[in-house]
C-alpha positions as CSV (number, residue, x, y, z in Angstrom):
1,M,-51.7,38.6,-34.0
2,T,-51.4,40.4,-37.3
3,V,-52.6,38.8,-40.6
4,G,-50.3,38.8,-43.4
5,S,-50.7,40.9,-46.7
6,T,-52.4,37.8,-48.4
7,G,-54.8,37.2,-45.5
8,A,-52.8,34.1,-44.4
9,F,-50.4,33.4,-41.5
10,S,-46.8,32.2,-42.1
11,V,-45.7,28.9,-40.6
12,S,-43.2,30.8,-38.4
13,Q,-46.0,33.2,-37.2
14,I,-48.2,30.3,-36.2
15,N,-45.5,28.5,-34.4
16,R,-44.3,31.7,-32.5
17,Y,-47.9,32.2,-31.6
18,I,-48.6,29.0,-30.2
19,K,-45.2,29.2,-28.3
20,T,-46.5,32.4,-26.7
21,L,-49.8,30.7,-25.7
22,L,-47.9,27.9,-24.1
23,D,-45.2,30.0,-22.5
24,G,-47.9,32.2,-21.0
25,D,-49.8,29.3,-19.4
26,E,-48.6,28.9,-15.7
27,T,-49.6,25.4,-15.5
28,L,-47.5,24.3,-18.3
29,N,-44.4,26.5,-17.2
30,E,-44.0,24.2,-14.0
31,I,-45.4,20.7,-14.5
32,V,-44.5,17.1,-13.6
33,V,-45.3,14.3,-16.1
34,R,-45.2,10.7,-15.3
35,G,-44.5,8.1,-18.1
36,E,-42.2,5.5,-19.5
37,T,-39.0,6.4,-21.4
38,S,-38.3,5.3,-24.9
39,N,-35.9,6.2,-27.6
40,Y,-33.5,7.7,-25.0
41,K,-30.5,9.2,-26.6
42,I,-27.6,11.4,-25.4
43,Y,-26.0,13.5,-28.1
44,P,-22.3,14.5,-28.1
45,S,-23.4,17.9,-27.0
46,G,-24.4,16.4,-23.7
47,H,-28.2,17.1,-24.3
48,H,-30.7,14.3,-23.7
49,Y,-33.6,13.5,-26.0
50,F,-36.3,11.0,-25.3
51,T,-40.0,10.3,-25.4
52,L,-42.4,9.9,-22.4
53,K,-45.3,7.7,-23.2
54,D,-48.2,5.7,-21.6
55,A,-50.9,3.5,-22.8
56,E,-52.7,6.2,-24.8
57,G,-50.1,8.8,-26.0
58,S,-46.5,10.1,-26.2
59,L,-44.7,13.3,-25.4
60,K,-41.3,14.4,-26.9
61,C,-38.8,15.7,-24.2
62,V,-35.4,17.3,-24.1
63,M,-33.0,17.8,-21.2
64,F,-30.1,20.0,-21.8
65,K,-26.5,19.4,-20.6
66,G,-26.6,21.6,-17.5
67,S,-29.8,20.0,-16.1
68,A,-28.6,16.4,-17.2
69,E,-25.3,16.8,-15.2
70,T,-27.4,16.7,-11.9
71,L,-28.9,13.3,-12.7
72,S,-28.1,10.8,-10.0
73,F,-29.0,7.8,-12.3
74,R,-28.6,6.9,-16.0
75,P,-32.0,6.7,-17.6
76,T,-32.6,3.9,-20.0
77,D,-35.5,2.9,-22.2
78,G,-38.4,1.4,-20.3
79,M,-37.8,3.2,-17.1
80,Q,-40.9,4.7,-15.2
81,I,-39.9,8.3,-14.2
82,L,-41.2,11.5,-13.2
83,A,-40.1,14.4,-15.3
84,Q,-40.3,18.1,-14.1
85,G,-40.1,21.0,-16.5
86,R,-42.1,23.1,-18.8
87,I,-44.2,22.7,-22.1
88,S,-43.1,24.9,-25.0
89,V,-42.9,24.8,-28.7
90,Y,-39.6,24.5,-30.8
91,P,-40.6,27.1,-33.4
92,R,-38.3,25.7,-36.2
93,D,-40.1,22.3,-36.3
94,G,-43.6,23.3,-34.8
95,V,-43.3,20.5,-32.1
96,Y,-44.3,21.1,-28.6
97,Q,-42.1,19.2,-26.2
98,L,-41.4,19.0,-22.4
99,Y,-38.2,20.9,-21.6
100,C,-37.0,18.9,-18.6
101,T,-34.9,20.3,-15.5
102,R,-35.2,17.2,-13.4
103,L,-35.9,13.6,-13.7
104,I,-36.8,11.3,-10.7
105,P,-37.3,7.5,-10.8
106,D,-40.9,6.8,-10.1
107,G,-41.3,4.5,-7.1
108,E,-38.9,2.7,-4.8
109,G,-38.3,-0.1,-7.4
110,A,-37.3,2.5,-9.8
111,L,-34.9,4.2,-7.2
112,T,-33.3,0.6,-6.6
113,Q,-32.8,0.1,-10.4
114,A,-31.2,3.5,-10.6
115,F,-29.0,2.7,-7.6
116,E,-27.9,-0.7,-9.1
117,E,-27.2,1.0,-12.5
118,L,-25.0,3.8,-11.0
119,K,-23.2,1.3,-8.6
120,R,-22.4,-1.0,-11.7
121,R,-21.1,1.9,-13.7
122,L,-18.9,3.4,-11.1
123,A,-17.6,0.0,-10.2
124,E,-16.5,-0.7,-13.7
125,E,-14.5,2.6,-13.6
126,G,-12.7,1.5,-10.5
127,L,-14.1,3.9,-8.0
128,F,-14.8,1.1,-5.4
129,D,-11.4,-0.7,-5.8
130,A,-9.9,-1.6,-2.5
131,S,-6.4,-0.4,-3.9
132,H,-7.7,3.2,-3.7
133,K,-8.8,3.0,0.0
134,K,-6.6,5.1,2.5
135,P,-6.1,4.0,6.0
136,L,-7.6,6.0,8.8
137,P,-5.0,8.1,10.9
138,P,-4.6,6.3,14.2
139,Y,-4.6,9.6,16.3
140,P,-6.6,12.3,14.3
141,M,-6.1,15.8,15.8
142,K,-8.6,17.6,13.4
143,I,-11.7,15.9,12.3
144,A,-14.4,17.5,9.9
145,L,-18.0,16.4,10.0
146,V,-19.7,17.0,6.6
147,T,-23.4,16.9,7.6
148,S,-26.4,19.1,8.6
149,P,-25.5,21.1,11.7
150,A,-29.0,20.9,13.0
151,G,-29.3,17.1,12.8
152,A,-29.2,14.7,15.7
153,A,-26.3,12.8,14.0
154,V,-23.9,15.7,14.5
155,R,-24.7,16.0,18.2
156,D,-24.2,12.2,18.7
157,M,-20.8,12.3,17.1
158,I,-19.5,15.4,19.1
159,R,-20.7,13.7,22.3
160,I,-18.7,10.5,21.4
161,F,-15.6,12.6,20.5
162,K,-15.8,14.5,23.8
163,R,-15.8,11.2,25.7
164,R,-13.3,9.1,23.6
165,W,-10.9,11.6,22.1
166,P,-11.4,15.0,23.8
167,I,-8.2,16.5,22.6
168,A,-9.3,16.4,18.9
169,E,-10.5,19.6,17.2
170,I,-13.9,19.1,15.7
171,V,-14.8,21.0,12.5
172,I,-18.5,21.3,11.6
173,A,-18.6,21.5,7.8
174,P,-22.3,22.2,7.1
175,A,-24.0,20.9,4.1
176,R,-27.6,20.1,3.2
177,V,-28.1,16.3,3.4
178,Q,-31.5,16.0,1.8
179,G,-33.4,17.6,-1.3
180,E,-32.3,18.5,-4.8
181,E,-29.4,20.9,-3.8
182,A,-27.9,18.5,-1.2
183,P,-25.6,16.5,-3.5
184,A,-23.9,19.6,-5.0
185,E,-23.3,21.0,-1.6
186,I,-21.9,17.9,-0.1
187,A,-19.5,17.4,-3.1
188,A,-18.5,21.2,-2.9
189,V,-17.8,20.9,1.0
190,I,-15.6,17.8,0.3
191,R,-13.6,19.6,-2.4
192,F,-13.2,22.8,-0.2
193,L,-11.8,20.8,2.6
194,N,-9.2,19.1,0.4
195,R,-8.2,22.5,-1.2
196,H,-8.5,25.1,1.5
197,F,-9.0,23.6,5.0
198,P,-7.1,20.2,5.3
199,V,-8.1,18.1,8.1
200,D,-6.8,14.6,9.2
201,L,-10.2,12.9,8.6
202,M,-13.8,13.7,7.5
203,I,-16.9,12.1,8.2
204,V,-19.6,12.5,5.5
205,G,-23.2,11.5,6.4
206,R,-26.5,11.9,8.1
207,G,-29.0,10.1,10.4
208,G,-31.6,7.7,9.2
209,G,-34.6,8.3,6.9
210,S,-36.4,6.9,3.8
211,L,-34.6,5.9,0.6
212,E,-35.7,9.2,-0.8
213,D,-34.3,11.0,2.1
214,L,-31.0,9.3,1.9
215,W,-30.8,9.7,-2.0
216,A,-28.4,12.5,-1.9
217,F,-25.7,10.0,-0.9
218,N,-26.5,7.9,-4.0
219,D,-25.5,10.8,-6.3
220,E,-22.6,10.5,-8.8
221,R,-21.3,13.7,-7.8
222,V,-20.9,12.9,-4.1
223,A,-19.2,9.6,-5.0
224,R,-16.6,11.2,-7.3
225,A,-15.9,13.8,-4.8
226,I,-15.3,11.3,-2.0
227,F,-13.1,9.1,-4.4
228,A,-11.0,12.1,-5.5
229,S,-10.4,13.3,-1.7
230,R,-6.9,13.1,-0.5
231,I,-8.4,13.3,3.1
232,P,-9.5,9.8,4.4
233,V,-13.3,9.7,4.3
234,I,-15.7,7.7,6.5
235,S,-19.2,7.4,5.1
236,A,-21.8,7.2,7.8
237,V,-25.4,7.5,6.3
238,G,-28.6,6.2,8.1
239,H,-28.6,2.8,9.9
240,E,-27.0,-0.5,9.6
241,P,-29.2,-1.8,6.7
242,D,-28.8,1.3,4.6
243,V,-26.1,0.8,2.0
244,L,-25.4,3.6,-0.5
245,I,-23.1,4.7,-3.1
246,S,-21.2,6.9,-0.8
247,D,-20.3,3.8,1.4
248,F,-18.8,2.1,-1.6
249,A,-16.7,5.1,-2.6
250,A,-15.5,6.1,0.9
251,D,-12.3,4.6,2.5
252,V,-14.4,3.1,5.4
253,R,-18.0,2.5,5.8
254,A,-19.7,3.1,9.2
255,S,-23.1,1.6,10.0
256,T,-24.2,4.8,11.7
257,P,-22.7,8.3,12.4
258,S,-22.1,7.2,16.0
259,H,-20.3,4.3,14.9
260,A,-18.2,6.5,12.6
261,A,-17.1,8.6,15.6
262,E,-15.9,5.6,17.4
263,L,-14.1,4.3,14.3
264,A,-12.4,7.7,14.0
265,S,-11.3,8.2,17.5
266,P,-9.0,6.1,19.8
267,D,-10.4,5.5,23.2
268,A,-8.6,8.0,25.5
269,A,-9.3,5.9,28.7
270,E,-7.8,2.8,27.0
271,M,-4.7,4.8,26.0
272,I,-4.2,6.1,29.6
273,A,-4.5,2.5,30.8
274,W,-2.0,1.2,28.3
275,I,0.5,4.0,29.2
276,G,0.1,3.2,32.8
277,K,1.0,-0.5,32.1
278,A,3.8,0.6,29.9
279,K,5.2,2.7,32.7
280,S,4.9,-0.1,35.2
281,R,6.8,-2.5,32.8
282,I,9.5,0.2,32.4
283,L,9.9,0.7,36.2
284,L,10.0,-3.0,36.7
285,G,12.7,-3.5,34.2
286,Q,14.9,-0.7,35.6
287,K,14.4,-2.3,39.0
288,R,15.6,-5.6,37.8
289,Y,18.5,-4.1,36.0
290,L,19.6,-2.2,39.0
291,E,19.4,-5.2,41.2
292,S,21.4,-7.2,38.8
293,L,24.0,-4.3,38.7
294,G,24.1,-4.3,42.4
295,T,25.0,-8.1,42.6
296,V,27.8,-7.5,40.1
297,L,29.3,-4.6,42.2
298,K,29.0,-6.8,45.5
299,N,30.9,-9.5,43.8
300,R,33.6,-7.2,42.6
301,A,33.8,-5.5,46.1
302,A,34.3,-8.9,47.7
303,A,37.1,-9.7,45.4
304,L,38.9,-6.5,46.2
305,K,38.4,-7.3,50.0
306,S,40.4,-10.5,49.5
307,P,43.3,-10.0,47.0
308,Q,45.1,-13.2,48.0
309,R,42.1,-15.3,46.8
310,A,42.2,-13.5,43.4
311,I,46.0,-13.9,43.1
312,E,45.7,-17.7,43.9
313,E,43.0,-18.0,41.4
314,R,45.3,-16.5,38.7
315,R,48.2,-18.6,39.6
316,L,46.0,-21.6,39.3
317,R,45.0,-20.5,35.8
318,L,48.7,-19.7,35.0
319,D,49.8,-23.1,36.0
320,Q,47.0,-24.8,34.0
321,T,48.1,-22.7,31.0
322,G,51.8,-23.4,31.3
323,A,51.0,-27.2,31.4
324,R,48.9,-26.9,28.3
325,I,51.7,-25.0,26.7
326,L,54.4,-27.7,27.7
327,E,52.2,-30.5,26.5
328,L,51.8,-28.9,23.0
329,T,55.4,-28.2,22.8
330,N,56.5,-31.8,23.5
331,R,54.0,-33.0,21.1
332,R,55.2,-30.9,18.3
333,V,58.9,-31.7,19.1
334,G,58.0,-35.5,18.9
335,D,56.3,-35.1,15.6
336,A,59.2,-33.1,14.2
337,R,61.6,-35.8,15.4
338,K,59.5,-38.5,13.7
339,A,59.5,-36.5,10.4
340,L,63.4,-35.9,10.5
341,A,64.2,-39.6,11.0
342,M,61.9,-40.4,8.0
343,R,63.6,-38.0,5.8
344,A,67.0,-39.2,7.0
345,G,66.3,-42.8,6.2
346,A,65.2,-41.6,2.7
347,L,68.4,-39.7,2.2
348,D,70.4,-42.6,3.3
349,A,68.9,-45.0,1.1
350,L,69.8,-42.6,-1.9
351,S,73.4,-42.2,-0.8
352,P,76.2,-43.3,-3.3
353,L,78.1,-45.0,-0.4
354,K,75.4,-47.5,-0.1
355,V,76.0,-48.4,-3.7
356,L,79.7,-48.9,-3.1
357,G,79.0,-51.1,-0.1
358,R,77.5,-53.6,-2.3
359,G,80.8,-54.2,-4.3
360,Y,80.6,-51.2,-6.8
361,S,83.4,-48.8,-7.4
362,I,83.7,-45.3,-8.8
363,V,86.2,-44.7,-11.6
364,T,87.4,-41.1,-12.3
365,A,89.3,-39.6,-15.2
366,P,92.3,-37.7,-14.7
367,D,90.4,-34.6,-14.5
368,G,88.5,-36.1,-11.6
369,A,85.3,-36.5,-13.4
370,A,83.3,-39.8,-13.2
371,L,84.0,-42.0,-16.1
372,R,80.9,-43.0,-17.9
373,D,82.2,-43.9,-21.5
374,A,85.4,-45.9,-22.2
375,R,85.6,-44.2,-25.5
376,E,86.9,-41.2,-23.7
377,L,90.1,-43.1,-22.7
378,K,93.1,-43.9,-24.4
379,P,96.0,-46.3,-23.5
380,G,98.4,-44.7,-20.9
381,D,95.7,-42.8,-19.2
382,M,95.7,-42.8,-15.5
383,L,92.6,-43.5,-13.6
384,T,91.5,-43.5,-10.0
385,V,89.3,-46.4,-8.7
386,R,87.3,-45.7,-5.4
387,P,85.9,-48.9,-3.8
388,A,83.9,-48.6,-0.6
389,R,87.1,-48.2,1.3
390,G,90.3,-46.4,-0.1
391,K,91.4,-45.8,-3.6
392,A,93.7,-47.3,-6.2
393,Q,95.6,-45.6,-9.2
394,C,95.4,-47.6,-12.4
395,K,96.9,-47.2,-15.9
396,V,94.9,-48.1,-19.0
397,E,96.6,-50.6,-21.2
398,S,94.0,-50.9,-23.9
399,V,90.5,-49.6,-24.7
400,E,87.7,-51.8,-26.0
401,E,84.3,-50.7,-27.2
């Protein structure tokens, strides 16, 4: 280190020198620090700034956006965590701090807290809503297994598929299912299948293990990839008691990988038995139809052998029909006669001859019109008087109003 012209060091020289010392220390270049978080802040840039503290001291920490995107939980103040990274100096401020590349909840209790926090946040976004769940295809012909190709789970699933649904094509989509790189690989395989290698159904999972072993399936990246998948997804991680974030995001949760294989495949033996029963029902129906058709044909053949009987039956039906027609005709004629008599009586009551029969006469003027007003006459006019019988000619002597 070179001394300045006045025999003193500048602030920036000291800061850079200290940074060189710290950066050259192998212990500080890769270190894990345990502590409690405080003043945790996420800046718009995506960088995370916080402080780790214990009962006797504190340490400033920063986690840049690229590393923060791999977090499987949302850190908050007061959490006990393990922070992995390197110790260095920020020369501008002369402050040493931990540059974090990874944060891990400290202990199973912290893992449970991180699980509940992520579950709550994704649920609020709607990733677990039943309305987004896709039905499983009843007869999938191509099934992808997103898991470790070396695990026992993949062998169990293949064995079940060969027994239950041997006609399906099983595609092994390899991915690490444990460790820091596992979540990114699982999410990448799910996206790849959707974009470039579509299948009818995919099973995402692994066999059992500790909570830390299964933690890759509690990762936000895996949950979002499952939610975005257009291909139906069965989540099959661990054993029955194990419930992970991927189970909530998937379309169907299976208690184990073997259970997932059973859910994904119809039982070929059951289908063959069902087809056999259906075939028997069809054959029985055809037999009964042919028997009924044979009975009809026999009856018609018998009728053809004895035409006289058919003719007699038709004559009988013809006589019955004629009798019904005659009965209806007589009934209508009788009704018409009654109606005619009623109308003739009404007309007779209105006839002027009836009026003349009661002693009245009709007087007509010389022009033949009925006389209604005496003022139309004058002495000497000739009138015709028509009583009920005959008529008489009369001469007007005088007219009185």
